N, C-alpha and C positions, 0 to 999 in steps of 0.2 A: 487021274488028267495028263496029258501030256503038252508040254507046252518048252520052247526056249524064249532063252532073254538074250537080245541082242543090242547093242549100241546102234543107235538107227533117229535118224531125224526124221521126224512126221513135216508134215507142210500142217499150216494152221486148220485147212480144211478137215482133213485127217484125226488132228487131235480134237477140234469140236466135234465130230460126230461121232468120236470116243466119249466124249463127253457126257454126252445126252445118253448114254446108256451106264453109267456110274453116278454116285452118288456126288461126284468131285464137280459137277458143273455147278453148283452153288457157291462155288466158294470166291468166284469172280466175280468184282464190280462191273455194271452194265456199262459205264462210261469207257467209249472208244475202246470196247472190247476186242473186235477182228485185228485191229492195229493193234493192240498189247498181245494179245495171241501169237502174232507173225512174230511179235520181238521174241516172245517165251521161247517157241520152238527153235528158232534161230540162234539165241543165245546162251541158253542154258548150258553148263560148262560140259555135264551129262545127262546122256538121255538115254534113257533107257527103255526098250518096250518088249513084251512079252506076246508072242501068238502061239496058239495053238495049230494043231496038226492040219488043217485048214486054214494055216495062215492068215485067222481072224487076230486082230488086234483085242487083248483081253485081259491087258495090266498094261500102265506106263510110270516112268516114276522119271522125274528132274530133279536134277544137282546142282546148285551153282558153290564151287568149291577154291581155296588156292592150292590146291592138291600137298600142303604142308600141313596146315593145321586145321583148317575149320571144312565144314559143308555142310551146306545148309540146303535141305531137302524145300522145294517149292512144290512139290506132287508128286501124289502117291494116287494113283486111281487104280480099280478092279472093277470087270463088268459086273453089273447084279448078280448073275446067272455063277460068276466064280467066283465070288465072295467065299472066306471060311474054306478054302482050301491049300492055304499054303502060296500063292502067288504073289500079296503082296508082302510079306517077310521075304521070299527069295528077292524081289526087288530092292529091297531096303539094303539087306545082306549085301547083292552086286553092287548098289549104288557105293556103300563106304567103302567097299573092298578097292572098286575103281579111285575110289577118291583118295586113298591110302592106306586106309584098313584103320581098323580100332586101336591100334596102339599108338597112331600119331594123330588122328583124324577126331576131331569131336563133330559132331553131327547136332543140327539143332533143325527142326518143324514147326509151323503152325498148324495146329489141325482144327477140325470141326469138334464141338462136345462129345458128339455121337462115336468118334474114334479113337478118343480117348482110352479107353480099353484095351482097343487093339495094340497102340503103342506102348502101353504101358506090359503089355503080354508078351511084346518083344524084346524087354527091357530096357525102355526108355525112363526119363522119369521127369518131373517139371522143375525147371531149374528155377532159384534166385535170382539168379543174376542178369536177365536181357531184359534190355530196357528197347522204347518203343519211339518211334519220330514218326507221325502219320498225321499228316496234314492232308491228303486227297480226298477227293468227291467221291463218297460211294453209294451206290444204288444198287440195293440188293436185288437179283434175277437169278434166274434157272435157266441155262442151257437146256433148251428144248430143240 
């Protein structure tokens, strides 16, 4: 499969349409969804989009970084029909490189239980040194 990965800002509507074609669409709370997705697409430090030969979005990866030490991958999604073809792995690699690379940047992410095998396969491990402060209202739902 041929595709290209570029740094690109999506609109909130483009990203929501993309989420409908992925398993990533269940990771967000229902509360103020549209408002918060608008902020996400505008404010991610790095925004990567994979497009196929027809210019269709097949993968997206967002990261927040200081470009010196830390990178938090907030989103990684690939449309269902393209999973298992290396798109996700390529997006993660490009994100890490753009943030500063493996020799300087520690990359973290939060993952769905079903995605753990993917992350382990690409070399990520479960840390023992992460703390969470979470007091937000969170109603589960799936983008459709």
